[in-house]
C-alpha positions in Angstrom: -31.9 0.6 50.7 -32.0 3.5 48.1 -28.2 3.5 48.0 -28.0 -0.2 47.3 -30.8 0.0 44.7 -29.1 2.8 42.8 -25.8 1.0 42.9 -27.3 -2.2 41.5 -29.2 -0.2 38.8 -26.0 1.6 37.9 -24.2 -1.7 37.6 -26.9 -3.1 35.3 -26.7 -0.1 33.1 -23.0 -0.4 32.8 -23.3 -4.1 31.9 -26.0 -3.4 29.3 -24.0 -0.5 27.8 -20.8 -2.6 27.6 -22.6 -5.4 25.9 -24.4 -3.1 23.5 -21.1 -1.4 22.6 -19.4 -4.8 22.0 -22.3 -5.9 19.8 -22.1 -2.7 17.8 -18.3 -3.2 17.4 -18.9 -6.8 16.2 -21.5 -5.5 13.8 -19.1 -2.9 12.3 -16.0 -5.2 11.9 -15.9 -6.2 8.2 -15.5 -9.9 7.3 -12.2 -11.0 5.7 -13.9 -11.7 2.4 -15.5 -8.2 2.4 -12.1 -6.7 2.9 -10.8 -8.6 -0.1 -13.8 -7.4 -2.2 -13.1 -3.8 -1.1 -9.4 -4.3 -2.3 -10.6 -5.6 -5.6 -13.0 -2.8 -6.1 -10.2 -0.3 -5.5 -8.2 -2.0 -8.3 -11.2 -1.8 -10.7 -11.5 1.9 -9.9 -7.9 2.5 -11.0 -8.9 1.6 -14.6 -11.7 3.3 -16.5 -13.6 0.3 -17.8 -16.7 -1.8 -17.2 -16.0 -4.8 -15.0 -17.7 -8.1 -14.3 -16.0 -10.2 -11.6 -17.0 -13.5 -10.0 -14.9 -15.4 -7.5 -15.8 -18.5 -5.5 -13.8 -20.9 -3.3 -15.2 -24.3 -4.0 -14.3 -25.7 -0.6 -15.5 -22.8 1.7 -18.3 -21.4 -0.5 -16.9 -17.8 0.0 -18.0 -15.6 -3.0 -17.3 -12.2 -4.4 -19.6 -10.9 -7.1 -19.0 -7.5 -8.7 -21.4 -6.8 -11.5 -21.2 -10.6 -11.9 -24.7 -11.2 -13.5 -24.5 -8.7 -16.4 -24.1 -10.4 -19.8 -20.9 -9.2 -21.4 -18.8 -10.0 -24.5 -16.8 -13.1 -23.7 -14.5 -12.9 -26.8 -12.5 -16.1 -26.8 -13.7 -17.2 -23.4 -16.7 -18.7 -25.4 -14.2 -21.3 -26.6 -14.6 -23.1 -23.2 -18.4 -23.9 -23.7 -17.5 -24.9 -27.3 -14.9 -27.3 -25.8 -17.4 -28.7 -23.4 -19.9 -29.4 -26.2 -17.2 -31.1 -28.3 -16.4 -33.4 -25.4 -20.1 -34.1 -25.0 -20.3 -35.3 -28.6 -17.1 -37.3 -28.2 -18.7 -39.0 -25.2 -21.7 -39.7 -27.4 -19.4 -41.4 -30.0 -20.2 -38.8 -32.7 -16.5 -38.4 -33.3 -13.2 -39.1 -31.4 -10.2 -37.2 -30.1 -8.0 -39.2 -32.5 -10.1 -38.3 -35.6 -8.2 -36.2 -38.1 -9.1 -33.1 -40.1 -7.2 -32.1 -43.2 -6.5 -28.4 -43.4 -7.8 -26.5 -46.5 -6.7 -23.0 -47.5 -10.3 -21.8 -47.0 -10.3 -23.0 -43.4 -7.7 -20.5 -42.4 -8.8 -17.6 -40.1 -7.0 -14.3 -39.2 -6.1 -13.3 -35.6 -4.7 -15.5 -32.9 -3.4 -19.0 -33.6 -0.8 -20.9 -35.5 -2.7 -23.2 -37.9 -3.2 -20.3 -40.4 0.6 -20.4 -40.8 0.6 -24.1 -41.8 0.4 -25.4 -45.4 -2.9 -26.6 -46.7 -3.0 -30.4 -46.4 -1.7 -30.5 -42.9 -3.5 -33.2 -40.8 -4.6 -32.4 -37.3 -6.4 -34.5 -34.8 -9.5 -33.2 -32.9 -7.4 -33.2 -29.8 -4.9 -31.0 -31.6 -7.6 -28.6 -32.6 -9.1 -28.4 -29.1 -5.7 -27.9 -27.5 -4.7 -25.1 -29.9 -8.2 -23.5 -29.6 -7.6 -23.1 -25.9 -3.9 -22.7 -25.3 -3.2 -20.2 -28.1 -6.8 -19.3 -28.8 -6.5 -20.5 -32.4 -9.3 -19.1 -34.5 -8.9 -21.6 -37.3 -9.1 -24.4 -34.8 -12.2 -22.8 -33.3 -14.1 -22.7 -36.6 -13.1 -26.2 -37.4 -14.5 -27.3 -34.1 -17.7 -25.3 -34.6 -18.1 -27.1 -37.9 -17.5 -30.5 -36.2 -20.1 -30.0 -33.5 -22.7 -28.5 -35.9 -22.4 -24.8 -35.3 -23.4 -22.6 -32.3 -26.8 -24.1 -31.6 -25.6 -27.3 -29.9 -23.3 -25.2 -27.7 -26.2 -23.0 -26.6 -28.5 -25.9 -26.1 -26.0 -27.5 -23.7 -25.6 -24.3 -21.8 -29.3 -24.0 -21.4 -29.4 -27.6 -20.2 -26.8 -26.7 -17.6 -29.1 -23.7 -16.6 -26.4 -21.2 -17.6 -28.8 -18.9 -19.4 -26.4 -16.0 -20.1 -23.9 -18.1 -22.0 -24.4 -17.9 -25.7 -22.2 -18.7 -28.7 -23.1 -16.0 -31.2 -21.2 -17.0 -34.3 -18.0 -18.2 -35.8 -14.7 -16.3 -35.9 -15.2 -15.9 -39.7 -18.5 -14.0 -39.1 -16.9 -11.9 -36.4 -14.0 -10.8 -38.6 -16.3 -10.1 -41.5 -18.3 -7.8 -39.3 -15.2 -6.1 -38.0 -13.9 -5.4 -41.5 -17.2 -3.9 -42.5 -17.1 -1.4 -39.5 -15.6 2.1 -39.9 -13.1 1.4 -37.1 -12.4 -1.1 -34.4 -13.4 1.5 -31.8 -16.8 2.1 -33.5 -17.2 -1.7 -33.8 -16.8 -2.1 -30.1 -18.9 0.9 -29.1 -21.8 -0.4 -31.2 -21.6 -3.9 -29.7 -23.7 -5.4 -32.4 -21.5 -8.4 -33.0 -20.2 -9.9 -29.8 -18.0 -13.0 -30.3 -19.8 -14.7 -27.4 -22.0 -13.7 -24.4 -22.0 -14.6 -20.8 -22.1 -13.2 -17.3 -19.0 -13.7 -15.2 -21.0 -15.8 -12.7 -22.3 -18.3 -15.4 -18.8 -18.9 -16.8 -17.7 -19.4 -13.2 -20.5 -21.9 -12.6 -19.4 -23.8 -15.8 -15.8 -23.8 -14.5 -17.0 -25.2 -11.2 -18.8 -28.0 -13.0 -15.5 -28.8 -14.8 -13.6 -28.7 -11.5 -16.1 -31.0 -9.8 -16.0 -33.4 -12.7 -19.6 -32.8 -13.6 -19.1 -31.3 -17.1 -20.0 -34.1 -19.5 -18.2 -36.7 -17.2 -15.4 -36.9 -14.7 -13.1 -38.2 -17.4 -14.0 -35.4 -19.9 -13.8 -32.7 -17.2 -10.2 -33.9 -16.3 -9.3 -33.9 -20.0 -10.5 -30.3 -20.3 -8.5 -29.2 -17.2 -5.4 -30.8 -18.7 -5.8 -28.8 -21.9 -6.5 -25.5 -20.0 -3.4 -26.0 -17.7 -1.3 -25.7 -20.9 -2.4 -22.1 -21.5 0.4 -20.1 -23.1 -0.9 -16.5 -22.4 0.1 -15.7 -18.8 0.0 -11.9 -18.6 -3.2 -11.7 -16.6 -4.4 -14.2 -14.0 -1.2 -16.2 -13.5 1.2 -13.2 -13.7 1.8 -12.7 -10.0 0.3 -15.9 -8.5 2.4 -18.5 -6.8 1.4 -21.7 -5.0 -1.5 -22.4 -7.4 -1.9 -24.0 -10.8 -4.2 -22.0 -13.0 -6.0 -23.7 -15.9 -7.6 -20.7 -17.6 -8.7 -19.1 -20.9 -8.3 -15.5 -22.1 -10.5 -13.4 -24.3 -9.2 -10.4 -26.2 -10.2 -7.4 -28.1 -7.6 -5.0 -26.7 -7.6 -2.3 -25.7 -11.4 -2.5 -25.3 -11.8 -6.0 -23.9 -9.4 -8.1 -21.8 -10.9 -11.2 -20.2 -9.5 -14.1 -18.2 -11.3 -16.9 -16.4 -9.9 -19.9 -14.7 -9.4 -22.0 -11.5 -6.7 -21.4 -8.9 -5.8 -25.0 -8.0 -3.9 -26.1 -4.9 -4.1 -29.1 -2.6 -6.2 -27.3 -0.1 -8.2 -24.8 -2.2 -9.8 -24.5 -5.6 -10.9 -21.0 -6.4 -13.0 -20.0 -9.4 -12.0 -16.6 -10.7 -13.6 -14.9 -13.7 -12.8 -11.4 -14.8 -14.6 -9.7 -17.7 -14.0 -6.1 -18.9 -15.4 -3.8 -21.6 -15.4 -0.2 -22.7 -11.7 0.3 -22.0 -10.1 2.9 -24.3 -6.8 3.2 -22.5 -3.5 1.3 -22.8 -4.1 -2.5 -23.1 -1.2 -3.6 -20.8 -2.6 -1.4 -18.0 -5.9 -3.4 -18.2 -4.0 -6.6 -18.1 -2.0 -5.4 -15.1 -5.2 -4.7 -13.2 -6.5 -8.2 -13.9 -3.2 -9.6 -12.7 -3.4 -7.6 -9.4 -6.9 -8.9 -8.8 -5.7 -12.4 -9.2 -2.7 -11.7 -6.9 -4.9 -10.3 -4.1 -7.3 -13.3 -4.5 -4.5 -15.9 -4.4 -2.9 -14.3 -1.4 -6.2 -14.2 0.5 -7.0 -17.9 -0.1 -3.5 -19.1 0.5 -3.5 -17.3 3.9 -7.0 -18.7 4.7 -5.7 -22.2 3.8 -2.7 -21.9 6.2 -4.7 -20.3 9.0 -7.4 -23.1 9.2 
């Protein structure tokens, strides 16, 4: 009797121990999305900068958030909320995509864009201005659109209505360049951080992009028009650089070498992945920062392409 009792007790102990070990092993095996996040964090550690990253697969709900809720300088990424407000006012019949604006010499702004190189008197449609504002980040087009919608306040009111509280248009490109010229140096201007071109967390811009992707920004028609414009993006040295198998409507934001941002949607038939990468406080070589952003996008695209095929 004792021998049988001890044998049964020993067997129960073995069963319990093996189940406990299996449970512990299951608990310690990282999920695939956490492995991706660890890879992305390794990339960020290779560059001395502040990062804000938000990634979400619309279909699966998988998310990665690395400092995703800190409000950071958007630079020209703020032109996406401005575009959304312009389409809202177009939907309200305040003006139309086909309306024309005649360029004046005083409208021209420095920095990125092509309109500043045109002769005064050139006639551009609102659609022209919105397109150039996004695909070549045209600063003259941006201020003309700000003027058309009534300044920064309508943009900020719409973002508040969308419950995207960190998104804030802070001023025109003219005001930003004026503040930059008044600063002792571009580095000092960035370090002081007194005049951001726009503000947002990576997560809130991601949520705005998700609204556009779902057809919920202004209307389904307006959302699709915005995606069409963003798909024409000219600058491709960041998110799209190493990505295949996805279209990427996106928008960059620049004050290199200090800030290099890129936000967009990786589009494929099976997956739509929101990806927003913000940076700041980078004092190294600008192309190295861009390369790190490109590698983050590459890792993300490879992960979701594999997940699509494996399901």
